[in-house]
N, C-alpha and C positions, 0 to 999 in steps of 0.2 A: 504493500500500500504506500509506503514511504517513497519507493522508487517511482510509482505511478504519479504521485503528487509532484515529485521533482521533475519528471518528464513534462507534465502539464505546465509547470511553472516556466520551464525552458521554452516550450512551444509558444506560450503566451508572450513571454519576454522577447523571443526572437521576432514574432509577428509584430509586436509593438515597435521594435527597433527598426524594421524595414519600412515602416510607414512614415514618410516625411510629414511633419506637422508644423503648422505655423499658427500663432495666436497673437493678435494685435488688439489692444484696448486703448481707446482714446476718448477724450472728453471735449465737449464744446460748451462754453459759457458765453452767451451773446446778448448782452443788454443793449437796448436801443432807445434813446431819447427822441421824442418827436414833438414839434410844435405845429399844431394843425390849425390853420386860420384860413379855411377855404380849401381843405384837402378833400379830394374825391367829388366835391360839389361846391358851387359858389356859396359863400357864407350868406345865410338868410339875413334879411334886414332886421336889425335889433339884436342879433346874436353875437356872441364873442367867441373867439377861438379858444382852444384848450391845449394842454400839454400832458404827456404821460410818458412813462418808461415801461417798455415791455421787455421780456427776457425769454430766451430759449436756453434750456439746459439739456444736454444730450450725453448719453453714454453709448458708445459704439463698440461692439464686440465682433471681431472678425476672426473666423477660424477656417483653416484649410488643411485637409488631409488627403493626400494623393489626388483623386479626381472629385473629391467632395469639398464644396465651399459653403460655409454657413455665415449668415450675418444676422445680428440681433441689435436693434437700436431702441433704447428707451428714451423718451423725452418728456419734458414738462414745459409748458408754455404758461406764462403768467404776466399780469400787469402788477408792477410794484404797488403794494397796498391793497390788492384785491381781497386779502384776508387779514385778520388781526394778527399781531405778533405772537399771541399765545393760542392761535387757532389749533384745533385738533383735526381739521380736515382741510385739504387744499381745494381751491375752487375748481381747478382742472384735473388734478391728480396726475398720475404718471401714465402715459400712453405708449403703446408700441408703434413706433413709426415704421420700422422695417423688421421683418422676421421671415427670412427666406432661406431655402436650401437649394443649392445648385449642384447638379451632377454633370461632369464632363464625360460624355460617352466616348468621344475621340478628341483629338486636338482641335477639331473644327465644330463638332456638334455638342450641344449642351442643353439642359432643361433646368428651369428655375421655377419654384412654386412657393407661394406665400405672399406676405405683405411686402411690396417692392415698389421702387421708383421706376416709372416709365418715362424716359427722357430721350428725345430724338432730335437730331439736327439742331436748329436754333431754338427749339422748345416753343415754337409758335402754336403748335397743336397739342403736343404731348410734352410736358415738362415737369420738373421737380417743384417749381414755384418756391424756390429757396428764400426769396425775400420775405415771404410770410413766415412768421415765427413757427407756425405749425407745419409749414411746407405741405407737400402732397404726395401720397403714395396709394397704391391700389392692391387689392386682394386678387391675385391673378396667377395664371400659369403661362409661362413663355418658353418657347423653343427657339434656339438660335443656331445659325450656321455662320461662322466667321472664318475667312481666310485672309490672305495678304491684301487682296483688292476688293473682295465682295463680302457684304454682310446681309444676312437675312434673319429677321426676327418675326415670329408670329405667335399670337397668344390670345387669351380670352379670360373672361370672368363671368361668374353667375352669382348674384347677390340675393340675400334674404335678410329679414330683420332679426330672425332667431331660428332655433331648431323647431320649426312648427310641425304640427301633425296633420294640418289641413290647409287649404289655400288661404293665405293671409296677405292683405295688401302690403306692398313694399313702400313704407312711408319715409325712408331715408332720402334726403335730397341727393340722389345718385342714380346711376343707370341700374336697371335690373339685370341686363346682360350686355356684354361688350366683346367684340372680336376685332383684332387688328393684324395688319401685316406691314412690315417695313423692309425695304430693300435699298441697299446703298452700294454703288459701284464707284471705286476710285480709279477713274480712267488713267490718270497720271498723277504725278506729284502736284500738278497745278489744278486739275479739273476733277471734280467729284459731283455726283448727282444721286438723289434719293427719291424713292417713290413711297408714298404712305397711303394706306387704306384703313379707315377706322369706321366700324359699324357699332353704333350705340343704340340700345333699346331702352326706352323709358316706359314704365308702367303707368296706366291711368284707368279710370273706371268710366264706362259708357252709361252707367246708371246714374241719372240725375238726382234720384232720391236717396239711394243707399250707396255710398262710395266704396263699400266693402265688397260689392258684388259686381259681376260682369267686368272683370279685370282684363285688360288688353295691353299688349306691348307693341308700340310703334318703333320702327327702326329708322334712324337717320344716318346717312353715309357721308363721311368727310374724306376726300381723296385729293391727292395732288403731288406736286414735285418740288424739290428744293435743290438748287444748283449753286455750287461755289466754284470760284476761279481765283487762284492766288498765284501770282508770278512776279518776282522781283519786288517792286514797290506797290503793285496793284493788288487790291483785295476787294473782290466783288461777290455778291450773291443775289439770287433771284428766287422767288417762290410764287406758286399759284396753287390755290386750293378751291375746290368746289364743294357744295353741300346739296344733297338731294334726299329723297325719302319722305318720311312722315314724322310728325311730332304732335302728339295729342290730337290725332285725327285731322291734322292740317298738313298740306303739302309743303315741302321745303324746296326752295330754289335760291341759292345764295352763292357768293364767291368772294375770294380774297386774293389780291396780288400785290407784290412789292418788289422793289429793286433797290439795291444799295451799292454804292461805289466808294471805295476808300483808297487813299494814296498816302504812302509813307514819304512825306516831304523831306524830313531829316530823320536821323536815328531816334530822336526824342519826340518829334512832332508828326502826328498823323491827322489828316483831314478827310472828311467824307460827307456825302450827301445821299439822301434817300427819299423814297416816296412809297406810301402804302395806301391801298384802297380796300375798304371793307364794305361790301354792298349793304344797302339799307332799304327801307320802305318809306315812301312819301307819307307825310302826315295825313293827307286826304285820300290815301289809297284804301278803298273799301274791300279789296280782295282779302280772302282768308289765307292766301299763300304766304308763308314765312319767307321774306326776301332778305332779311337781315342776317349777315354772317355771324356765326358764334365760334370764337376760337376754342371753345370747349375746355380742354385741360391744359391750355398754354400757360407759360410763365408770363402773364400779360403785363405785369409791372415793368418788364423790360422793354415794352413797346408803347408808343403813343403817349409819351410823357410820364415822368415819375410821380406826378401828382395824382395819378390813377383816376382821371375823369372818365376814362373810357375802357370798358371791358374788364374791369376788376370788380366783379360783383355788381356791375351796373351797365347801362347803355345797351342792353340786349333788346331785341325786337324793336329797334329804333331806326333812326334815319341813316345809320351807318356812319362812315368816317373816311375822310381823306386826310392824310398826315404827310406833310412835306417838312423835311428837317435837315439840319446840318449836324455833324459830329466833329468836334475838335478835341483831340487828345494830346496831352503833353506829359511825358514820363521822364523823371530825372532822379537818379539815385534811388532812394526809397520812397519817393513821392510819385503819385499819379493824379493828374488833373483832367477834368473833362468839362466841356461846355456844349450843351445841346439845345438849340432853339427849335421849336416846333411851330408850324402854322397849321391850324386845324380848320377843315371845312366839312360840311355834311356831304354824304354821298348821294342822298336823295333829297327831294324838295322838303323844306320845312314850311308848313302852311299853318297860319292861324285860321283854323277852320271856321269859327264863328264869324270872323271878319272876311273870310275868303281871301286872305292876303298872303301872298307868297313872300317869305322873308329871305334876307340875304343868307347865302350858304356859309359865309365866314363865321366860324364859331369862336375863334380866339387864337392868341399866341401864348405859348408857354416857354419859359426859359429855365433850363435845368443846369445847375452847376454842382459838380461833385469833386471830392478829393479822397485820396487814400494814402495811408502812410504805414509802411511795414516797420512797426516799432521794434519788434524782436522776432525771432524765429517763429514763435507760436502766438504772436500777438499782432493784430492789425487794427488800425483805427480808420474808419471811413465816415464821411459826412457829406452833407449837401444842403443846398438852398434852391428852392424853385418858386416861381411866381407865374400866376395865370393872369393874362390880360384878356378877360372875357368880353364877348360882344353881346348885343341885345338878343341875338338869336340863341346864344348859349344860355343867356338868362331865361329866355322863353322855355328852353328844354329842361334846364336844371331847377327852375323856380327859385333862384337865388338873386343876390345883388352883385351885378358885374362891376358896379362903380366902387364897391368896397375893395380894399387891398386884400387880394386872395393869394396867400403865400403859405409855404411849408418849409420847415427846416428840420434836420435830423442829424444825430451823431451816434455812431455805433462802434462798440469795441467787441472784437471777436477773439476769444482766447481758446486755442485748440491744442492742448498738450497731449502728447502720447504718454500714457502713464504706465503701459506695460507692453513689452514686445518679446516674444519667445519663438525660437525656431530650432528644429532639430531634424 
């Protein structure tokens, strides 16, 4: 018996030794101060701005053993002061942001299941939404094929409110089911192109008296391409997406297109210009067709101005948007500076229906200024100031005061230490 135990110990020990393992644990502490004085919407007349400090706290655990990769991320998001100092319960608690396991069948094929980030290309349609303290992740299964020049990901999700025993309405503000496919080809070191197809199904009830009955899922398709070209001092990209299908028994017909051109003037200074069009629906359009494009799961804070007037939980099923902008970037030593002015116009007619009066399409001009400083290896400081110069048309849409000084300022410190790393 003693010999058998010794043999088992040796077998287990040898099998443990031949399996290469890696464990990495890191933290993120990210408080952010914001002064909001017309942020996301024009400040209403008679109202004053406000300030607050929010914070993200994360613990990331990454483990790898041979062909198996596992990631677990816990996070807490809070506003300083949202609970008393001696509280026994946190307002938001600790949430699981990521919890997935990935198995690499070969060097090129892999599968991942669990709570995970879906982020592709410039994150216009599918992104992590990292600016938001809570960010964005999905419960999904994905299968990937990656080689030197081509990448193919496809996956899906099916959601329920709980482990139900009979049909129950899905009341979470999310899709009931989702499938997607993404393909990228790097034709050369200069030219790359991606294709994306996203199919999202949202549940609703066709019963006007009892919303728990006659449940139906309508599917909306978002599809398009993203192209990049980088050579020498030139950095350009282009994208086009269409939307079709149905949503809550309404037909969908919308589109989005954009082009950006950047040029590295000097080693430290880069300038660029761009234009984006997101289709909309005229104010006096009586059609039931949804003509307003929805970026769905995009990292929308990074587009159309940092003051988040458009498509950050707002401006959906509206007159759409045209955004013409400049980008000026200057990097020196540990500092990064950016200045981005935007000119906004509506994509469809804005009509004061009671007066039957068509309004000017000009919505306003926003100026964003940001800075970043790499204080130490694991500490970065970023901040910015933005101001919206709104028009009477924007005032009509947002129901605020365009004559008021509408501005926003922020300062964020991100501390990202690696607290444990082990490899054998």
